[in-house]
ChimeraX commands (.cxc) that place a marker at each C-alpha (Angstrom):
marker #1 position 277.51,92.54,136.41 radius 0.5
marker #1 position 279.04,95.63,138.10 radius 0.5
marker #1 position 275.95,97.59,137.12 radius 0.5
marker #1 position 273.70,95.03,138.83 radius 0.5
marker #1 position 275.72,95.33,142.08 radius 0.5
marker #1 position 275.38,99.12,142.01 radius 0.5
marker #1 position 271.64,98.87,141.33 radius 0.5
marker #1 position 271.22,96.41,144.20 radius 0.5
marker #1 position 273.08,98.82,146.50 radius 0.5
marker #1 position 270.80,101.67,145.42 radius 0.5
marker #1 position 267.70,99.59,146.10 radius 0.5
marker #1 position 269.10,98.45,149.45 radius 0.5
marker #1 position 269.93,102.04,150.48 radius 0.5
marker #1 position 266.49,103.20,149.37 radius 0.5
marker #1 position 264.79,100.48,151.39 radius 0.5
marker #1 position 266.93,101.27,154.43 radius 0.5
marker #1 position 265.98,104.96,154.30 radius 0.5
marker #1 position 262.26,104.12,154.08 radius 0.5
marker #1 position 262.41,101.50,156.84 radius 0.5
marker #1 position 260.96,102.34,160.23 radius 0.5
marker #1 position 263.74,103.77,162.44 radius 0.5
marker #1 position 264.60,101.61,165.42 radius 0.5
marker #1 position 264.59,102.72,169.05 radius 0.5
marker #1 position 261.91,105.41,168.69 radius 0.5
marker #1 position 259.86,104.85,171.83 radius 0.5
marker #1 position 256.73,106.42,173.22 radius 0.5
marker #1 position 258.95,108.18,175.78 radius 0.5
marker #1 position 260.94,109.82,172.96 radius 0.5
marker #1 position 257.74,110.95,171.25 radius 0.5
marker #1 position 256.49,112.47,174.51 radius 0.5
marker #1 position 259.89,114.11,175.09 radius 0.5
marker #1 position 259.56,115.68,171.63 radius 0.5
marker #1 position 256.39,117.43,172.81 radius 0.5
marker #1 position 258.18,119.33,175.60 radius 0.5
marker #1 position 260.01,121.88,173.42 radius 0.5
marker #1 position 256.78,122.41,171.47 radius 0.5
marker #1 position 254.93,123.02,174.74 radius 0.5
marker #1 position 257.58,125.44,176.06 radius 0.5
marker #1 position 257.76,127.28,172.71 radius 0.5
marker #1 position 253.94,127.52,172.69 radius 0.5
marker #1 position 253.96,129.09,176.16 radius 0.5
marker #1 position 256.76,131.48,175.14 radius 0.5
marker #1 position 254.85,132.41,172.00 radius 0.5
marker #1 position 251.55,132.96,173.83 radius 0.5
marker #1 position 253.26,135.35,176.23 radius 0.5
marker #1 position 254.93,137.26,173.39 radius 0.5
marker #1 position 251.77,137.29,171.25 radius 0.5
marker #1 position 249.84,138.80,174.16 radius 0.5
marker #1 position 252.39,141.64,174.22 radius 0.5
marker #1 position 252.69,142.09,170.44 radius 0.5
marker #1 position 249.25,142.09,168.84 radius 0.5
marker #1 position 249.99,141.26,165.22 radius 0.5
marker #1 position 248.20,138.73,163.00 radius 0.5
marker #1 position 251.27,137.99,160.86 radius 0.5
marker #1 position 253.27,137.32,164.03 radius 0.5
marker #1 position 250.60,134.91,165.29 radius 0.5
marker #1 position 250.38,133.09,161.94 radius 0.5
marker #1 position 254.17,132.68,161.92 radius 0.5
marker #1 position 254.15,131.35,165.47 radius 0.5
marker #1 position 251.31,128.97,164.58 radius 0.5
marker #1 position 253.33,127.58,161.64 radius 0.5
marker #1 position 256.35,126.98,163.89 radius 0.5
marker #1 position 254.18,125.20,166.47 radius 0.5
marker #1 position 252.44,123.11,163.80 radius 0.5
marker #1 position 255.81,122.09,162.34 radius 0.5
marker #1 position 257.03,121.01,165.78 radius 0.5
marker #1 position 253.80,119.17,166.51 radius 0.5
marker #1 position 253.96,117.29,163.19 radius 0.5
marker #1 position 257.58,116.31,163.92 radius 0.5
marker #1 position 256.44,114.95,167.30 radius 0.5
marker #1 position 253.59,113.22,165.47 radius 0.5
marker #1 position 256.17,111.49,163.27 radius 0.5
marker #1 position 257.76,110.00,166.37 radius 0.5
marker #1 position 254.36,108.96,167.74 radius 0.5
marker #1 position 253.59,107.21,164.42 radius 0.5
marker #1 position 256.87,105.33,164.61 radius 0.5
marker #1 position 256.48,104.41,168.28 radius 0.5
marker #1 position 252.80,103.48,168.25 radius 0.5
marker #1 position 252.00,102.45,164.67 radius 0.5
marker #1 position 255.47,101.24,163.67 radius 0.5
marker #1 position 255.08,103.29,160.49 radius 0.5
marker #1 position 257.39,105.89,159.06 radius 0.5
marker #1 position 255.32,108.79,157.75 radius 0.5
marker #1 position 258.16,110.90,156.30 radius 0.5
marker #1 position 255.98,113.90,155.40 radius 0.5
marker #1 position 255.45,114.49,159.14 radius 0.5
marker #1 position 259.18,114.90,159.59 radius 0.5
marker #1 position 260.24,116.44,156.30 radius 0.5
marker #1 position 257.67,119.26,156.39 radius 0.5
marker #1 position 259.63,120.82,159.22 radius 0.5
marker #1 position 262.42,122.06,156.95 radius 0.5
marker #1 position 259.88,124.15,155.02 radius 0.5
marker #1 position 257.09,125.03,157.45 radius 0.5
marker #1 position 259.24,126.07,160.43 radius 0.5
marker #1 position 261.50,128.47,158.47 radius 0.5
marker #1 position 258.40,129.95,156.80 radius 0.5
marker #1 position 256.91,130.54,160.24 radius 0.5
marker #1 position 260.04,132.22,161.57 radius 0.5
marker #1 position 260.24,134.33,158.40 radius 0.5
marker #1 position 256.68,135.57,159.00 radius 0.5
marker #1 position 257.60,136.41,162.59 radius 0.5
marker #1 position 260.60,138.45,161.41 radius 0.5
marker #1 position 258.55,140.19,158.72 radius 0.5
marker #1 position 255.86,141.08,161.27 radius 0.5
marker #1 position 258.49,142.59,163.57 radius 0.5
marker #1 position 259.85,144.70,160.69 radius 0.5
marker #1 position 256.44,145.74,159.39 radius 0.5
marker #1 position 255.15,146.80,162.81 radius 0.5
marker #1 position 258.47,148.03,164.21 radius 0.5
marker #1 position 256.68,151.01,165.80 radius 0.5
marker #1 position 254.58,148.66,167.95 radius 0.5
marker #1 position 257.49,147.35,169.99 radius 0.5
marker #1 position 260.70,148.74,171.39 radius 0.5
marker #1 position 264.04,147.10,170.70 radius 0.5
marker #1 position 265.45,148.92,173.71 radius 0.5
marker #1 position 262.75,147.57,176.01 radius 0.5
marker #1 position 263.23,144.01,174.73 radius 0.5
marker #1 position 267.02,144.21,174.97 radius 0.5
marker #1 position 266.73,145.78,178.42 radius 0.5
marker #1 position 264.63,142.86,179.62 radius 0.5
marker #1 position 267.00,140.33,178.08 radius 0.5
marker #1 position 270.14,141.73,179.71 radius 0.5
marker #1 position 268.53,142.21,183.11 radius 0.5
marker #1 position 269.73,139.69,185.69 radius 0.5
marker #1 position 268.77,136.87,186.16 radius 0.5
marker #1 position 266.96,136.79,182.78 radius 0.5
marker #1 position 270.30,137.21,181.02 radius 0.5
marker #1 position 271.57,133.88,182.35 radius 0.5
marker #1 position 268.48,132.05,181.10 radius 0.5
marker #1 position 268.55,133.75,177.69 radius 0.5
marker #1 position 272.25,132.96,177.27 radius 0.5
marker #1 position 271.66,129.30,178.19 radius 0.5
marker #1 position 268.69,129.16,175.80 radius 0.5
marker #1 position 270.70,130.75,172.99 radius 0.5
marker #1 position 273.63,128.38,173.56 radius 0.5
marker #1 position 271.21,125.45,173.37 radius 0.5
marker #1 position 269.72,126.72,170.11 radius 0.5
marker #1 position 273.20,127.04,168.61 radius 0.5
marker #1 position 273.91,123.50,169.75 radius 0.5
marker #1 position 270.59,122.36,168.21 radius 0.5
marker #1 position 271.64,123.84,164.88 radius 0.5
marker #1 position 274.90,121.92,165.00 radius 0.5
marker #1 position 273.12,118.69,166.06 radius 0.5
marker #1 position 270.52,119.03,163.29 radius 0.5
marker #1 position 273.27,119.32,160.69 radius 0.5
marker #1 position 275.61,116.66,162.05 radius 0.5
marker #1 position 273.35,113.93,163.45 radius 0.5
marker #1 position 271.27,111.26,161.73 radius 0.5
marker #1 position 267.60,112.24,162.16 radius 0.5
marker #1 position 266.66,108.56,162.12 radius 0.5
marker #1 position 268.96,107.65,165.03 radius 0.5
marker #1 position 267.09,107.33,168.35 radius 0.5
marker #1 position 270.10,108.27,170.50 radius 0.5
marker #1 position 270.71,111.41,168.44 radius 0.5
marker #1 position 267.03,112.30,168.77 radius 0.5
marker #1 position 267.20,111.92,172.56 radius 0.5
marker #1 position 270.18,114.28,172.68 radius 0.5
marker #1 position 268.40,116.81,170.46 radius 0.5
marker #1 position 265.19,116.68,172.51 radius 0.5
marker #1 position 267.00,117.11,175.81 radius 0.5
marker #1 position 268.97,120.09,174.48 radius 0.5
marker #1 position 265.89,121.60,172.81 radius 0.5
marker #1 position 263.72,121.13,175.91 radius 0.5
marker #1 position 266.29,122.76,178.19 radius 0.5
marker #1 position 266.78,125.61,175.70 radius 0.5
marker #1 position 263.08,126.34,175.35 radius 0.5
marker #1 position 262.58,126.05,179.11 radius 0.5
marker #1 position 265.41,128.53,179.76 radius 0.5
marker #1 position 263.95,130.97,177.25 radius 0.5
marker #1 position 260.55,130.59,178.91 radius 0.5
marker #1 position 262.01,131.37,182.34 radius 0.5
marker #1 position 263.89,134.34,180.86 radius 0.5
marker #1 position 260.63,135.70,179.41 radius 0.5
marker #1 position 258.72,135.13,182.66 radius 0.5
marker #1 position 261.33,136.92,184.78 radius 0.5
marker link #1:1,2 radius 0.2
marker link #1:2,3 radius 0.2
marker link #1:3,4 radius 0.2
marker link #1:4,5 radius 0.2
marker link #1:5,6 radius 0.2
marker link #1:6,7 radius 0.2
marker link #1:7,8 radius 0.2
marker link #1:8,9 radius 0.2
marker link #1:9,10 radius 0.2
marker link #1:10,11 radius 0.2
marker link #1:11,12 radius 0.2
marker link #1:12,13 radius 0.2
marker link #1:13,14 radius 0.2
marker link #1:14,15 radius 0.2
marker link #1:15,16 radius 0.2
marker link #1:16,17 radius 0.2
marker link #1:17,18 radius 0.2
marker link #1:18,19 radius 0.2
marker link #1:19,20 radius 0.2
marker link #1:20,21 radius 0.2
marker link #1:21,22 radius 0.2
marker link #1:22,23 radius 0.2
marker link #1:23,24 radius 0.2
marker link #1:24,25 radius 0.2
marker link #1:25,26 radius 0.2
marker link #1:26,27 radius 0.2
marker link #1:27,28 radius 0.2
marker link #1:28,29 radius 0.2
marker link #1:29,30 radius 0.2
marker link #1:30,31 radius 0.2
marker link #1:31,32 radius 0.2
marker link #1:32,33 radius 0.2
marker link #1:33,34 radius 0.2
marker link #1:34,35 radius 0.2
marker link #1:35,36 radius 0.2
marker link #1:36,37 radius 0.2
marker link #1:37,38 radius 0.2
marker link #1:38,39 radius 0.2
marker link #1:39,40 radius 0.2
marker link #1:40,41 radius 0.2
marker link #1:41,42 radius 0.2
marker link #1:42,43 radius 0.2
marker link #1:43,44 radius 0.2
marker link #1:44,45 radius 0.2
marker link #1:45,46 radius 0.2
marker link #1:46,47 radius 0.2
marker link #1:47,48 radius 0.2
marker link #1:48,49 radius 0.2
marker link #1:49,50 radius 0.2
marker link #1:50,51 radius 0.2
marker link #1:51,52 radius 0.2
marker link #1:52,53 radius 0.2
marker link #1:53,54 radius 0.2
marker link #1:54,55 radius 0.2
marker link #1:55,56 radius 0.2
marker link #1:56,57 radius 0.2
marker link #1:57,58 radius 0.2
marker link #1:58,59 radius 0.2
marker link #1:59,60 radius 0.2
marker link #1:60,61 radius 0.2
marker link #1:61,62 radius 0.2
marker link #1:62,63 radius 0.2
marker link #1:63,64 radius 0.2
marker link #1:64,65 radius 0.2
marker link #1:65,66 radius 0.2
marker link #1:66,67 radius 0.2
marker link #1:67,68 radius 0.2
marker link #1:68,69 radius 0.2
marker link #1:69,70 radius 0.2
marker link #1:70,71 radius 0.2
marker link #1:71,72 radius 0.2
marker link #1:72,73 radius 0.2
marker link #1:73,74 radius 0.2
marker link #1:74,75 radius 0.2
marker link #1:75,76 radius 0.2
marker link #1:76,77 radius 0.2
marker link #1:77,78 radius 0.2
marker link #1:78,79 radius 0.2
marker link #1:79,80 radius 0.2
marker link #1:80,81 radius 0.2
marker link #1:81,82 radius 0.2
marker link #1:82,83 radius 0.2
marker link #1:83,84 radius 0.2
marker link #1:84,85 radius 0.2
marker link #1:85,86 radius 0.2
marker link #1:86,87 radius 0.2
marker link #1:87,88 radius 0.2
marker link #1:88,89 radius 0.2
marker link #1:89,90 radius 0.2
marker link #1:90,91 radius 0.2
marker link #1:91,92 radius 0.2
marker link #1:92,93 radius 0.2
marker link #1:93,94 radius 0.2
marker link #1:94,95 radius 0.2
marker link #1:95,96 radius 0.2
marker link #1:96,97 radius 0.2
marker link #1:97,98 radius 0.2
marker link #1:98,99 radius 0.2
marker link #1:99,100 radius 0.2
marker link #1:100,101 radius 0.2
marker link #1:101,102 radius 0.2
marker link #1:102,103 radius 0.2
marker link #1:103,104 radius 0.2
marker link #1:104,105 radius 0.2
marker link #1:105,106 radius 0.2
marker link #1:106,107 radius 0.2
marker link #1:107,108 radius 0.2
marker link #1:108,109 radius 0.2
marker link #1:109,110 radius 0.2
marker link #1:110,111 radius 0.2
marker link #1:111,112 radius 0.2
marker link #1:112,113 radius 0.2
marker link #1:113,114 radius 0.2
marker link #1:114,115 radius 0.2
marker link #1:115,116 radius 0.2
marker link #1:116,117 radius 0.2
marker link #1:117,118 radius 0.2
marker link #1:118,119 radius 0.2
marker link #1:119,120 radius 0.2
marker link #1:120,121 radius 0.2
marker link #1:121,122 radius 0.2
marker link #1:122,123 radius 0.2
marker link #1:123,124 radius 0.2
marker link #1:124,125 radius 0.2
marker link #1:125,126 radius 0.2
marker link #1:126,127 radius 0.2
marker link #1:127,128 radius 0.2
marker link #1:128,129 radius 0.2
marker link #1:129,130 radius 0.2
marker link #1:130,131 radius 0.2
marker link #1:131,132 radius 0.2
marker link #1:132,133 radius 0.2
marker link #1:133,134 radius 0.2
marker link #1:134,135 radius 0.2
marker link #1:135,136 radius 0.2
marker link #1:136,137 radius 0.2
marker link #1:137,138 radius 0.2
marker link #1:138,139 radius 0.2
marker link #1:139,140 radius 0.2
marker link #1:140,141 radius 0.2
marker link #1:141,142 radius 0.2
marker link #1:142,143 radius 0.2
marker link #1:143,144 radius 0.2
marker link #1:144,145 radius 0.2
marker link #1:145,146 radius 0.2
marker link #1:146,147 radius 0.2
marker link #1:147,148 radius 0.2
marker link #1:148,149 radius 0.2
marker link #1:149,150 radius 0.2
marker link #1:150,151 radius 0.2
marker link #1:151,152 radius 0.2
marker link #1:152,153 radius 0.2
marker link #1:153,154 radius 0.2
marker link #1:154,155 radius 0.2
marker link #1:155,156 radius 0.2
marker link #1:156,157 radius 0.2
marker link #1:157,158 radius 0.2
marker link #1:158,159 radius 0.2
marker link #1:159,160 radius 0.2
marker link #1:160,161 radius 0.2
marker link #1:161,162 radius 0.2
marker link #1:162,163 radius 0.2
marker link #1:163,164 radius 0.2
marker link #1:164,165 radius 0.2
marker link #1:165,166 radius 0.2
marker link #1:166,167 radius 0.2
marker link #1:167,168 radius 0.2
marker link #1:168,169 radius 0.2
marker link #1:169,170 radius 0.2
marker link #1:170,171 radius 0.2
marker link #1:171,172 radius 0.2
marker link #1:172,173 radius 0.2
marker link #1:173,174 radius 0.2
marker link #1:174,175 radius 0.2
view
């Protein structure tokens, strides 16, 4: 009898995790597009300054991962369907993209200057925007590890922090 109770709990937990998350609105899905848009602008600017195919492929993977994650929220909001692969792919595709970016920077280290990049980043007022962006990314890491990805309120917090972070980085790059 105890075994049946445990099995029922497992089935119930499994069904709960595959249920459509509540509170995911069209507004949240649109908000999830903002960091992808800002990151895309940042990446286009950087890719125009660092002509490297591996860099561009890495950036494309990061953007695709973000777009698919936003697509997951659109599917929930508009279709009332949970398409987990749209969300789960992010933990593989995005790190692979960033890894390619790092590899491209190491492979073609003669094509860019660390001193020039650092000089731009510490120049005022860019420094303020880069520090705010970096603080937001640290906060995003903490939120991603500590919040329930299926909780709408947690997603709103993450998207606001991520949008502000990416926007600050964009302003820092543009200055």
